[in-house]
Every structure is written in structure tokens, then in C-alpha cells.
C-alpha positions as CSV (number, residue, x, y, z in Angstrom):
1,X,91.5,-116.6,50.7
2,X,92.9,-119.2,48.4
3,X,90.7,-121.6,46.5
4,X,91.1,-125.3,46.2
5,X,92.2,-124.9,42.6
6,X,94.9,-122.4,43.7
7,X,96.1,-124.8,46.4
8,X,96.2,-127.6,43.9
9,X,98.2,-125.6,41.3
10,X,100.5,-124.3,44.1
11,X,101.2,-127.9,45.3
12,X,102.6,-128.5,41.8
13,X,104.5,-125.2,41.5
14,X,106.4,-125.6,44.7
15,X,108.0,-128.8,43.4
16,X,109.5,-127.1,40.3
17,X,113.0,-127.8,41.3
18,X,112.6,-131.5,41.2
19,X,111.3,-132.5,37.7
20,X,110.2,-136.0,38.7
21,X,108.3,-134.7,41.8
22,X,106.9,-131.8,39.8
23,X,105.5,-134.1,37.0
24,X,104.2,-136.7,39.5
25,X,102.4,-134.1,41.5
26,X,100.9,-132.6,38.3
27,X,99.7,-136.0,37.2
28,X,98.1,-136.7,40.6
29,X,96.5,-133.3,40.7
30,X,95.2,-133.6,37.2
31,X,93.7,-136.9,37.9
32,X,92.0,-135.6,41.1
33,X,90.7,-132.4,39.4
34,X,89.7,-133.9,36.1
35,X,89.7,-132.0,32.7
36,X,86.6,-130.0,33.6
37,X,89.0,-127.5,35.3
38,X,90.9,-126.7,32.1
39,X,88.8,-123.6,31.3
40,X,89.3,-122.2,34.8
41,X,93.0,-123.0,34.8
42,X,93.4,-121.0,31.7
43,X,91.9,-117.9,33.3
44,X,94.7,-118.2,35.9
45,X,97.9,-118.0,33.7
46,X,98.7,-114.6,34.9
47,X,97.0,-114.7,38.3
48,X,98.9,-116.7,40.9
49,X,98.0,-116.3,44.6
50,X,99.4,-112.9,45.7
51,X,101.5,-114.3,48.5
52,X,104.4,-116.4,47.4
53,X,105.1,-119.6,49.3
54,X,108.4,-119.7,51.3
55,X,111.4,-119.8,49.0
56,X,109.5,-118.2,46.0
57,X,109.8,-114.5,46.9
58,X,111.7,-112.1,44.7
59,X,114.7,-112.3,46.9
60,X,115.0,-116.1,46.3
61,X,113.7,-116.4,42.7
62,X,113.9,-113.0,41.3
63,X,111.1,-110.8,40.1
64,X,108.4,-113.0,38.6
65,X,109.9,-116.2,40.0
66,X,106.6,-117.3,41.6
67,X,104.6,-116.3,38.5
68,X,106.9,-118.4,36.4
69,X,106.7,-121.5,38.6
70,X,102.9,-121.0,38.7
71,X,102.7,-120.9,34.9
72,X,104.9,-124.0,34.5
73,X,102.6,-125.8,36.9
74,X,99.5,-124.9,34.9
75,X,101.1,-126.1,31.7
76,X,102.3,-129.3,33.4
77,X,98.7,-129.9,34.5
78,X,97.6,-129.3,30.9
79,X,100.1,-131.8,29.7
80,X,98.7,-134.3,32.2
81,X,95.2,-133.7,30.7
82,X,96.6,-134.8,27.3
83,X,94.1,-134.6,24.4
84,X,91.5,-132.8,26.5
85,X,93.9,-129.8,26.7
86,X,94.7,-129.7,23.0
87,X,92.2,-126.9,22.1
88,X,93.5,-124.5,24.7
89,X,97.1,-125.4,24.1
90,X,96.6,-124.6,20.4
91,X,94.8,-121.4,21.2
92,X,97.7,-120.2,23.4
93,X,100.5,-121.5,21.1
94,X,99.1,-120.0,17.9
95,X,97.1,-117.1,19.1
96,X,98.1,-113.5,20.0
97,X,101.6,-113.1,21.3
98,X,102.0,-113.8,25.0
99,X,105.2,-114.9,26.8
100,X,103.4,-118.2,27.7
101,X,103.3,-119.2,24.0
102,X,106.6,-121.0,24.4
103,X,105.1,-123.1,27.2
104,X,102.2,-124.1,25.1
105,X,104.4,-125.1,22.2
106,X,106.6,-127.1,24.5
107,X,103.6,-129.0,25.9
108,X,102.2,-129.6,22.4
109,X,105.5,-131.1,21.2
110,X,105.7,-133.3,24.3
111,X,102.2,-134.5,23.7
112,X,103.1,-135.3,20.1
113,X,106.1,-137.2,21.4
114,X,103.6,-139.3,23.4
115,X,101.7,-140.0,20.2
116,X,98.8,-137.7,20.9
117,X,97.7,-136.1,17.7
118,X,101.4,-136.3,16.6
119,X,101.1,-135.7,12.9
120,X,98.6,-132.8,13.3
121,X,100.7,-131.1,15.9
122,X,103.9,-131.4,13.9
123,X,102.0,-130.0,10.8
124,X,100.7,-127.1,12.8
125,X,104.1,-126.3,14.2
126,X,105.6,-126.4,10.8
127,X,103.0,-124.0,9.6
128,X,102.8,-121.7,12.6
129,X,106.3,-121.6,14.0
130,X,107.7,-119.3,11.3
131,X,104.9,-116.7,12.2
132,X,105.7,-116.6,15.9
133,X,107.7,-113.7,17.4
134,X,111.4,-114.6,18.0
135,X,110.9,-114.5,21.7
136,X,108.2,-117.2,21.5
137,X,110.4,-119.3,19.2
138,X,113.4,-119.1,21.6
139,X,111.3,-119.8,24.6
140,X,109.9,-123.0,23.1
141,X,113.0,-124.3,21.5
142,X,115.2,-124.1,24.6
143,X,113.1,-126.4,26.8
144,X,112.5,-128.8,23.9
145,X,116.2,-129.2,23.3
146,X,116.6,-130.0,27.0
147,X,113.7,-132.5,26.9
148,X,115.1,-134.0,23.6
149,X,118.4,-134.7,25.4
150,X,116.5,-136.6,28.1
151,X,113.7,-138.3,26.1
152,X,114.2,-140.1,22.7
153,X,110.5,-139.6,21.8
154,X,110.9,-135.8,22.2
155,X,114.1,-136.0,20.3
156,X,112.3,-137.6,17.4
157,X,109.8,-134.7,17.4
158,X,112.6,-132.2,17.6
159,X,114.3,-133.9,14.7
160,X,111.2,-133.4,12.6
161,X,111.0,-129.7,13.6
162,X,114.6,-129.1,12.6
163,X,113.4,-128.8,9.0
164,X,111.9,-125.4,9.9
165,X,114.5,-122.7,9.1
166,X,113.2,-120.5,12.0
167,X,113.6,-123.5,14.4
168,X,117.2,-124.0,13.3
169,X,117.9,-120.3,13.7
170,X,116.5,-120.3,17.2
171,X,118.5,-123.4,18.2
172,X,121.7,-121.9,16.8
173,X,121.1,-118.7,18.7
174,X,120.5,-120.6,21.9
175,X,123.7,-122.5,21.3
176,X,125.7,-119.3,20.8
177,X,124.2,-117.9,24.0
178,X,125.2,-121.0,25.9
179,X,128.7,-121.0,24.5
180,X,129.5,-117.4,25.2
């Protein structure tokens, strides 16, 4: 049986192919649920409902496609919770390695772009980014370069992060991968 929280997260995840719908649904769900669910959401990063919705099975999205959409939905909800989600975002971003670190870093940078704890987040990223595993670096830089091309506020944050040698190396590696 699915819980109301699972249904709420799934209602965001199934909209992943349309960025505007995805973000709008996340904002609406976050407003309806309230930040009191942040702790429970964080226990669900690796636990989507076992039955994928139509169009999200391995044959359509590949192995882990539903899990990925689910995780993106949770992080978009955390983004919508803004400063209330900062402690958990920092814990995931700068804690023990997990493939979701990149998601947390992306959301922190997007919040900084909104002016939420901007200077502190940028200082933390400058300090912590070089310590991250390369996979987490790549997984955070890629989406942020995409967002920077769409949003001048994110571009301004990315510009500040370009002073980090490891950031530049990750961006260059992603550029080489895209070119060839």
C-alpha cells in the first residue's frame, strides 16, 4: 500500500520530462505537505514505491530510471522547502559518499542563486568540493552548467565556483565527453 507521502512524491516524479510542470508540482506539493515532512522524505531517498508507474519501467527508462526520477522529485521538494531544507541538504552534500550528493549540491547552488544563505553556501562549496569524489563532482557540475545556461542567477553562482580547480576540471571533463 502506498502512503500519502509516496503518492505526493510520485506526483512530482512522473512529471520529470517537463521541467516547468515538474517544478510547479513540487512547489504545490511542498506547500501542501509543509516542511515537517523533510525528515521523512530523507528516509526515502533510496526507497521509491516498488511498482513503477506506467512509462517508468526498466524497458522505458532503463535500470534505475524510476529510482532516479523519484530522487530528483525528493530533491526538487527540498528545493521548494528552501531554508528549512538546508541542514539536510548540507548533510547529504558534504557527508559520506552517496550518488545523491550531486543532487544535494545542485539544490544548494540553486538556493544560493535565489539568495538563500548565498555566501555561506558558496563558502562551503569552495571548502568541500575539492574533497568530494570525482563522481559527485561530475554529477553536480553537469546539471548546474545546464541551469546556468537557463538562469542568470545560477550562472552567477557557477561563475563564483569556477575558481575551484576541481570544479573547472569537472566542467572540462564534461565538455570533452559532450564533444566526443
